C-alpha positions as CSV (number, residue, x, y, z in Angstrom):
1,X,3.8,-19.9,-4.1
2,X,4.9,-17.4,-0.9
3,X,6.0,-13.7,-1.3
4,X,8.9,-12.2,0.6
5,X,9.4,-8.2,1.2
6,X,12.6,-6.5,-0.7
7,X,13.5,-5.4,2.7
8,X,13.2,-8.7,4.6
9,X,11.3,-7.3,7.7
10,X,7.8,-8.0,7.3
11,X,6.4,-11.9,7.1
12,X,5.7,-13.6,4.2
13,X,2.4,-13.5,2.6
14,X,0.5,-15.8,-0.5
15,X,-0.8,-14.0,-3.5
16,X,-3.8,-12.6,-2.0
17,X,-2.0,-11.2,1.0
18,X,0.3,-9.3,-1.6
19,X,-2.3,-8.4,-4.0
20,X,-4.3,-6.6,-1.5
21,X,-0.9,-4.6,-0.3
22,X,0.5,-1.6,-1.3
23,X,4.2,-1.4,0.2
24,X,4.9,-3.7,2.6
25,X,4.5,-3.3,6.3
26,X,8.4,-2.7,6.1
27,X,8.5,-0.2,3.5
28,X,9.7,-2.8,1.0
29,X,7.7,-4.5,-2.0
30,X,6.4,-8.1,-2.4
31,X,8.1,-10.4,-4.5
32,X,8.2,-14.2,-4.8
33,X,10.6,-15.8,-2.2
34,X,11.8,-18.4,-5.4
35,X,11.4,-17.8,-9.0
36,X,10.2,-21.0,-11.0
37,X,13.0,-22.3,-13.7
38,X,11.7,-22.9,-17.1
39,X,13.2,-25.4,-19.2
40,X,13.7,-25.4,-23.1
41,X,10.6,-27.8,-23.4
42,X,8.8,-25.6,-21.7
43,X,9.6,-22.6,-23.5
44,X,8.8,-24.4,-26.9
45,X,5.5,-25.5,-25.7
46,X,4.5,-21.9,-24.6
47,X,5.9,-20.5,-27.9
48,X,2.6,-21.7,-30.1
49,X,0.5,-20.0,-27.3
50,X,-1.6,-17.2,-27.7
51,X,-1.0,-13.7,-25.5
52,X,-4.2,-14.8,-23.7
53,X,-2.8,-18.4,-23.0
54,X,0.5,-17.1,-21.9
55,X,-0.9,-14.9,-19.2
56,X,-2.8,-17.8,-17.9
57,X,0.2,-20.0,-17.7
58,X,2.3,-17.7,-15.9
59,X,-0.4,-16.7,-13.6
60,X,-1.0,-20.2,-12.8
61,X,2.8,-20.5,-11.7
62,X,2.4,-17.5,-9.4
63,X,-1.0,-17.9,-7.8
64,X,-1.7,-21.2,-5.9
65,X,-4.6,-23.4,-7.0
66,X,-5.9,-23.5,-3.5
67,X,-6.3,-19.7,-3.7
68,X,-7.8,-19.6,-7.2
69,X,-8.8,-23.0,-8.8
70,X,-7.3,-23.1,-12.2
71,X,-10.8,-23.1,-14.2
72,X,-11.8,-19.9,-12.3
73,X,-8.4,-18.7,-13.0
74,X,-9.1,-18.8,-16.7
75,X,-12.5,-17.5,-16.8
76,X,-11.2,-14.4,-14.6
77,X,-8.7,-13.8,-17.2
78,X,-11.1,-14.2,-20.2
79,X,-13.4,-11.8,-18.6
80,X,-10.3,-9.2,-18.1
81,X,-9.7,-9.2,-21.7
82,X,-13.3,-9.2,-23.4
83,X,-13.4,-5.7,-23.9
84,X,-10.0,-5.4,-25.8
85,X,-10.6,-4.6,-29.3
86,X,-8.3,-6.7,-30.8
87,X,-9.0,-10.3,-31.1
88,X,-5.7,-11.3,-29.8
89,X,-5.6,-8.6,-27.1
90,X,-1.8,-7.6,-28.2
91,X,-0.6,-7.3,-31.8
92,X,2.9,-7.1,-33.5
93,X,3.4,-4.9,-36.3
94,X,6.6,-5.6,-38.5
95,X,7.6,-2.9,-40.1
96,X,10.6,-1.8,-42.5
97,X,14.2,-2.8,-41.7
98,X,13.6,-5.0,-39.1
99,X,11.4,-2.6,-36.9
100,X,8.9,-4.8,-34.6
101,X,6.6,-2.9,-32.6
102,X,4.4,-5.0,-29.9
103,X,1.1,-3.2,-29.5
104,X,0.1,-3.2,-26.0
105,X,-2.6,-0.5,-26.2
106,X,-5.6,-2.4,-27.4
107,X,-7.7,-2.1,-24.4
108,X,-10.4,0.4,-23.3
109,X,-8.3,3.2,-22.4
110,X,-5.6,2.5,-25.0
111,X,-2.7,1.9,-23.0
112,X,-0.7,-0.9,-21.8
113,X,-1.7,-0.6,-18.3
114,X,-5.4,-2.2,-19.3
115,X,-3.5,-5.4,-19.6
116,X,-2.5,-6.0,-16.2
117,X,-5.1,-3.8,-14.3
118,X,-7.9,-5.6,-15.9
119,X,-6.6,-8.8,-14.6
120,X,-5.7,-7.5,-11.3
121,X,-9.3,-5.8,-11.1
122,X,-10.8,-9.5,-11.6
123,X,-8.5,-11.3,-9.1
124,X,-9.6,-8.6,-6.3
125,X,-13.3,-9.0,-7.2
126,X,-13.1,-12.7,-6.9
127,X,-11.3,-12.6,-3.2
128,X,-13.6,-9.7,-2.2
129,X,-16.9,-11.7,-3.3
130,X,-15.5,-14.8,-1.4
131,X,-14.8,-12.6,1.9
132,X,-17.8,-10.3,1.5
133,X,-15.3,-7.5,2.1
134,X,-14.7,-3.9,0.7
135,X,-11.4,-1.8,0.0
136,X,-10.8,1.6,-1.0
137,X,-7.8,1.6,-4.1
138,X,-5.6,4.6,-4.0
139,X,-3.6,5.2,-7.1
140,X,-1.1,8.2,-8.0
141,X,-1.0,8.4,-11.8
142,X,1.3,10.3,-14.3
143,X,-1.0,9.5,-16.8
144,X,-2.3,6.1,-18.1
145,X,-2.6,3.9,-14.6
146,X,-5.7,6.2,-13.2
147,X,-7.9,6.1,-16.1
148,X,-6.8,2.0,-16.6
149,X,-7.7,1.5,-13.0
150,X,-11.0,3.4,-13.1
151,X,-12.1,1.5,-16.3
152,X,-11.1,-1.7,-14.5
153,X,-13.0,-1.0,-11.2
154,X,-15.9,1.7,-12.2
155,X,-19.4,0.3,-10.7
156,X,-18.3,-2.4,-8.6
157,X,-20.1,-2.7,-5.4
158,X,-16.9,-3.8,-2.9
159,X,-14.4,-1.5,-4.5
160,X,-13.8,2.4,-4.3
161,X,-11.3,3.9,-6.1
162,X,-9.3,7.4,-5.3
163,X,-7.2,8.6,-8.2
164,X,-4.5,11.4,-7.6
165,X,-3.6,12.7,-10.8
166,X,-1.0,15.7,-11.5
167,X,-2.9,18.9,-12.9
168,X,-1.2,20.1,-15.9
169,X,1.3,17.0,-16.3
170,X,-1.2,14.6,-18.0
171,X,-2.1,15.2,-21.9
172,X,-6.1,16.8,-22.2
173,X,-7.3,13.2,-23.1
174,X,-5.6,11.2,-20.4
175,X,-7.2,13.5,-17.7
176,X,-10.4,13.3,-19.8
177,X,-10.4,9.6,-19.5
178,X,-10.4,10.0,-15.6
179,X,-12.5,13.2,-14.7
180,X,-15.6,12.1,-17.0
181,X,-16.3,8.8,-14.9
182,X,-18.9,9.7,-12.6
183,X,-19.7,6.4,-11.1
184,X,-20.4,6.6,-7.4
185,X,-17.1,4.8,-7.0
186,X,-14.6,6.5,-8.5
187,X,-13.0,9.6,-6.9
188,X,-10.8,12.0,-8.8
189,X,-8.2,14.5,-7.2
190,X,-6.2,16.8,-9.3
191,X,-2.8,17.6,-7.3
192,X,-0.7,21.0,-7.9
193,X,2.3,19.1,-8.2
194,X,3.8,16.4,-10.5
195,X,3.5,12.7,-10.4
196,X,6.5,12.2,-7.9
197,X,5.1,14.5,-5.5
198,X,1.7,13.3,-5.3
199,X,3.3,10.0,-4.5
200,X,4.1,11.6,-1.1
201,X,0.8,11.7,0.3
202,X,0.0,8.1,-0.9
203,X,3.5,6.6,0.7
204,X,2.5,8.4,3.9
205,X,-0.9,6.9,4.4
206,X,0.6,3.7,3.5
207,X,3.1,3.7,6.4
208,X,0.3,4.2,8.9
209,X,-0.4,0.4,9.2
210,X,-3.4,0.6,11.5
211,X,-5.1,2.9,9.2
212,X,-4.6,0.7,6.4
213,X,-5.8,-2.2,7.9
214,X,-8.8,-0.2,9.7
215,X,-10.0,1.2,6.0
216,X,-8.7,-1.9,3.8
217,X,-6.3,0.2,1.9
218,X,-4.4,-1.1,-1.3
219,X,-2.7,0.3,-4.3
220,X,-3.1,-0.5,-7.6
221,X,0.3,1.0,-9.0
222,X,3.0,-1.1,-10.4
223,X,4.4,-1.3,-6.7
224,X,1.5,-4.3,-6.9
225,X,2.8,-7.5,-7.7
226,X,0.0,-8.4,-9.5
227,X,0.6,-5.9,-12.3
228,X,4.1,-7.0,-12.4
229,X,3.1,-10.5,-12.6
230,X,0.8,-9.6,-15.9
231,X,3.5,-7.7,-17.6
232,X,6.0,-10.4,-17.8
233,X,3.7,-11.6,-20.4
234,X,4.5,-8.8,-23.1
235,X,8.1,-10.3,-22.8
236,X,7.5,-13.7,-23.2
237,X,5.0,-13.1,-26.1
238,X,7.4,-10.8,-27.6
239,X,10.5,-13.0,-27.6
240,X,8.2,-16.1,-28.8
241,X,7.1,-13.8,-32.1
242,X,10.5,-12.4,-32.8
243,X,12.7,-15.4,-32.2
244,X,14.2,-16.9,-35.2
245,X,13.6,-20.7,-34.1
246,X,13.6,-22.4,-30.6
247,X,15.3,-25.6,-32.3
248,X,18.9,-24.0,-32.1
249,X,21.2,-24.5,-29.0
250,X,21.8,-22.5,-27.4
251,X,17.9,-20.7,-27.6
252,X,18.9,-17.7,-29.8
253,X,18.3,-14.4,-27.8
254,X,16.1,-11.1,-28.6
255,X,16.2,-7.7,-27.7
256,X,12.9,-6.3,-25.8
257,X,13.3,-2.6,-25.7
258,X,11.1,-1.5,-22.5
259,X,9.7,2.2,-22.4
260,X,9.6,3.0,-18.6
261,X,9.1,5.6,-15.7
262,X,8.0,3.5,-12.6
263,X,10.0,0.5,-14.3
264,X,7.3,-2.1,-13.6
265,X,7.6,-3.1,-17.2
266,X,11.4,-3.3,-16.7
267,X,11.2,-5.2,-13.1
268,X,8.9,-8.0,-15.2
269,X,11.7,-8.5,-18.0
270,X,14.0,-9.0,-15.7
271,X,12.0,-11.6,-13.6
272,X,11.4,-13.4,-17.1
273,X,15.3,-13.3,-17.7
274,X,15.6,-15.3,-14.0
275,X,13.0,-17.5,-15.1
276,X,15.4,-18.8,-18.3
277,X,13.9,-16.6,-21.0
278,X,16.8,-15.5,-23.1
279,X,16.1,-11.7,-23.6
280,X,18.4,-8.8,-23.8
281,X,17.1,-5.8,-22.0
282,X,17.0,-2.2,-23.4
283,X,15.1,0.4,-21.3
284,X,14.6,4.1,-22.5
285,X,13.5,6.8,-20.4
286,X,12.9,10.6,-21.4
287,X,14.8,13.6,-20.1
288,X,14.1,12.2,-16.3
289,X,16.7,9.9,-16.7
290,X,17.4,8.4,-13.2
291,X,17.1,4.8,-14.4
292,X,19.6,5.5,-17.3
293,X,21.8,7.1,-14.8
294,X,21.7,4.1,-12.6
295,X,22.6,1.9,-15.2
296,X,25.2,3.6,-16.8
297,X,27.0,5.2,-14.0
298,X,25.6,3.4,-10.9
299,X,24.0,6.8,-10.0
300,X,20.8,6.3,-8.3
301,X,19.9,9.9,-7.3
302,X,16.9,12.0,-7.4
303,X,17.0,15.1,-9.7
304,X,13.7,17.4,-10.2
305,X,10.9,16.1,-12.8
306,X,11.2,17.7,-16.1
307,X,8.1,17.9,-18.2
308,X,8.7,16.4,-21.4
309,X,6.4,14.9,-24.4
310,X,6.4,11.4,-23.1
311,X,4.5,12.6,-19.8
312,X,3.4,9.1,-18.3
313,X,7.5,8.6,-18.1
314,X,8.1,12.1,-16.1
315,X,9.2,9.9,-13.0
316,X,12.5,10.5,-11.0
317,X,11.4,7.6,-8.2
318,X,11.3,4.5,-10.0
319,X,10.0,2.4,-7.4
320,X,10.3,-1.0,-9.1
321,X,14.2,-0.5,-9.1
322,X,13.9,-1.7,-5.8
323,X,12.9,-5.2,-6.9
324,X,15.5,-5.1,-9.6
325,X,18.4,-4.5,-6.6
326,X,17.0,-7.3,-5.1
327,X,16.9,-9.7,-7.8
328,X,20.2,-8.9,-9.1
329,X,21.4,-9.1,-5.6
330,X,20.9,-12.4,-5.1
331,X,17.6,-11.9,-3.1
332,X,19.6,-10.0,-0.7
333,X,16.9,-8.6,1.6
334,X,19.6,-6.6,4.1
335,X,21.7,-5.1,1.2
336,X,18.4,-4.2,-0.4
337,X,17.2,-2.3,2.6
338,X,20.4,-0.7,3.4
339,X,20.4,0.9,-0.2
340,X,16.6,1.8,-0.1
341,X,16.8,3.7,3.4
342,X,19.9,5.6,2.4
343,X,18.2,6.5,-0.5
344,X,15.2,7.7,1.3
345,X,17.5,9.7,3.6
346,X,19.5,11.2,1.2
347,X,17.6,11.1,-2.1
348,X,21.1,9.9,-3.6
349,X,23.0,6.8,-3.9
350,X,26.0,5.0,-5.7
351,X,25.3,1.2,-6.4
352,X,28.0,-0.9,-4.8
353,X,30.2,-1.9,-8.2
354,X,28.9,-5.6,-8.1
355,X,25.6,-4.7,-8.1
356,X,26.1,-2.0,-10.8
357,X,28.1,-4.6,-12.9
358,X,25.1,-7.0,-12.6
359,X,22.6,-4.2,-13.3
360,X,24.8,-3.1,-16.6
361,X,25.1,-7.2,-17.7
362,X,20.9,-7.1,-17.3
363,X,20.3,-4.3,-19.2
364,X,21.6,-1.5,-21.3
365,X,19.9,2.0,-21.5
366,X,19.2,5.5,-23.4
367,X,17.8,8.7,-22.1
368,X,15.7,10.0,-25.1
369,X,15.3,14.3,-25.5
370,X,12.1,15.7,-26.7
371,X,13.4,16.3,-29.9
372,X,14.5,12.9,-30.6
373,X,11.1,11.9,-30.0
374,X,9.4,14.0,-32.4
375,X,12.0,13.2,-35.2
376,X,11.5,9.5,-34.4
377,X,7.6,9.8,-35.1
378,X,8.6,11.9,-38.5
379,X,10.7,9.2,-39.5
380,X,8.9,6.3,-38.7
381,X,5.4,7.9,-40.1
382,X,7.7,8.6,-43.3
383,X,8.9,5.3,-43.5
384,X,6.0,3.0,-42.5
385,X,3.0,5.4,-42.3
386,X,2.8,4.3,-38.8
387,X,1.9,6.6,-35.9
388,X,3.7,6.4,-32.6
389,X,2.9,7.7,-29.5
390,X,5.7,9.8,-27.7
391,X,6.9,7.1,-25.2
392,X,6.8,4.2,-27.8
393,X,9.0,6.7,-30.0
394,X,11.6,6.4,-27.3
395,X,12.3,2.7,-27.8
396,X,12.3,2.9,-31.8
397,X,14.8,5.9,-31.1
398,X,16.7,3.2,-29.6
399,X,16.3,1.1,-32.5
400,X,17.1,3.4,-35.1
401,X,20.2,4.0,-33.2
402,X,20.9,0.5,-33.4
403,X,20.5,-0.2,-36.8
404,X,21.8,3.5,-38.1
405,X,25.1,2.2,-36.4
406,X,25.1,-1.3,-37.9
407,X,24.6,-2.6,-34.3
408,X,21.6,-4.9,-35.4
409,X,22.9,-8.5,-35.1
410,X,20.0,-9.9,-32.8
411,X,16.1,-9.4,-33.4
412,X,14.7,-6.9,-31.6
413,X,10.9,-6.0,-30.2
414,X,10.1,-2.4,-29.2
415,X,6.9,-2.7,-27.0
416,X,4.4,0.2,-27.5
417,X,2.8,1.0,-24.2
418,X,0.3,3.5,-25.6
419,X,-1.7,4.6,-28.8
420,X,-0.8,7.7,-30.5
421,X,-4.4,8.7,-30.5
422,X,-4.0,9.9,-26.8
423,X,-1.1,12.6,-27.7
424,X,-2.7,14.4,-30.4
425,X,-1.0,17.6,-29.3
426,X,2.6,15.7,-29.7
427,X,1.4,14.1,-32.9
428,X,1.1,17.8,-34.4
429,X,4.1,18.4,-32.8
430,X,6.3,16.5,-34.7
431,X,4.4,17.7,-38.1
432,X,2.0,15.0,-38.5
433,X,-2.0,14.7,-38.5
434,X,-3.6,13.0,-35.3
435,X,-5.9,10.1,-36.0
436,X,-8.2,10.2,-33.2
437,X,-11.2,7.6,-32.5
438,X,-14.7,9.0,-32.1
439,X,-14.8,7.6,-28.7
440,X,-11.6,9.8,-27.6
441,X,-13.4,12.8,-29.5
442,X,-16.2,12.3,-27.4
443,X,-14.7,12.7,-23.9
444,X,-14.7,16.6,-24.7
445,X,-18.1,17.1,-24.4
446,X,-18.6,14.8,-21.7
447,X,-19.5,16.2,-17.9
448,X,-16.1,16.1,-15.6
449,X,-15.6,15.9,-11.9
450,X,-12.4,16.4,-9.9
451,X,-11.6,17.8,-6.6
452,X,-8.6,20.2,-6.2
453,X,-5.7,19.6,-3.7
454,X,-3.7,23.2,-3.9
455,X,-0.3,23.5,-2.7
456,X,0.0,24.6,0.6
457,X,-3.0,21.9,1.6
458,X,-2.5,18.9,3.8
459,X,-3.0,16.2,0.9
460,X,-2.6,13.3,3.5
461,X,-5.3,14.4,5.9
462,X,-7.4,15.1,2.3
463,X,-7.0,11.8,1.6
464,X,-8.1,10.4,5.3
465,X,-10.8,12.4,5.5
466,X,-12.3,11.1,2.2
467,X,-11.2,7.5,3.0
468,X,-12.7,7.4,6.5
469,X,-16.3,8.8,4.7
470,X,-16.1,6.0,2.2
471,X,-15.5,3.5,5.3
472,X,-18.5,4.8,6.9
473,X,-20.9,4.7,4.0
474,X,-19.7,0.8,3.3
475,X,-20.4,0.4,6.8
476,X,-23.8,1.9,6.6
477,X,-24.7,0.1,3.7
478,X,-23.7,-3.3,4.9
479,X,-25.4,-2.7,8.0
480,X,-22.7,-4.7,9.8
481,X,-20.4,-2.1,11.8
482,X,-17.6,-5.6,11.9
483,X,-17.0,-5.1,7.9
């Protein structure tokens, strides 16, 4: 299995190459050159598998046996999920009036990112130990990525992790999950800016290819292919749990509702569709609606980020849309490069008619206001005694709109990216009582560590200085300058 870039100007790489990369050298994102096509028999066989086994099957398709033999791959994935609170790793909740909620938040940090990042961290450790290498991971977070990445990496000998969080834009719990980890290999920066602004110095770092190679830099944001790969399992599992029967011809469709910010889960769903999984996609966003505008009008243009109750989705540069444009344009790297270069130059573009038409066929979309989020949280509690997080509420709001309008003709599954326990302020804003686990309450009494990045300071230079210091320390520890 080889990986090409969405812009077609960099050499192809294998899974290991894609895993250790952030952006590709040409500014694009790595994606498989060809997607395996799954026939009815494979889907029928997979429908009987657990979530954990589905992840193993999907990863085996995209990671060559010569890189990670199957028995090693199985062990790595078992290890990745060993700290999850639910025995099945994820859990489908069937509630009133056809409301199916797939809980993806049973990992350590109570967010769906634990699923892909725990696996990605295991793959990283596997290759680093084999190659006797060190990497520095640089992550920008809007809330959940940072804490899940820290949890998956903390204490590792071969890895340092630098996380940039947007001060004042995360929930208090999200921030504490990052700043209370005091391990030597964890370095947290609090940025006076939003999540799109903090992505800028990270992109500038990765654009300096010589610096990236010299210091073995990589990213764990959803630009990393490994995360998208594991997230494909959400869609397969949702389908198999909600499809009425796989004996029908053609296979019955299921609608998967995907709350998203940067579009990683959405790209995973588009790839699953392309592989033959009969899902319809509905994408939900908060008031930061660039994906909604792109789906509805073909208008891929930047607006200022507006803080919302679904704070992890407060993003206006959904970088995984580049993967989706590439997929839907028939793997046309030249066209994708032209589109993205125009967007980077003008921060605005109108999709070509054919591409917009394919995007509208692949998915529908909804932008959900803060008021609708709290109303949905209240209604779900009233009808089911079930607490939603604000991000999950955007998906459930879409479900309510469809059922209230009498448009619910096919089974539907709403992906739930986080536990309501992480957002007590929003639960209270919805007039409900938070239910906070003891380990989350304990965060408030722990020591914190965070370096402030003030407005007006050179954030890129601050990152460079930190990374150079870490490389010097690793070289001294390894006792071998060639490392």
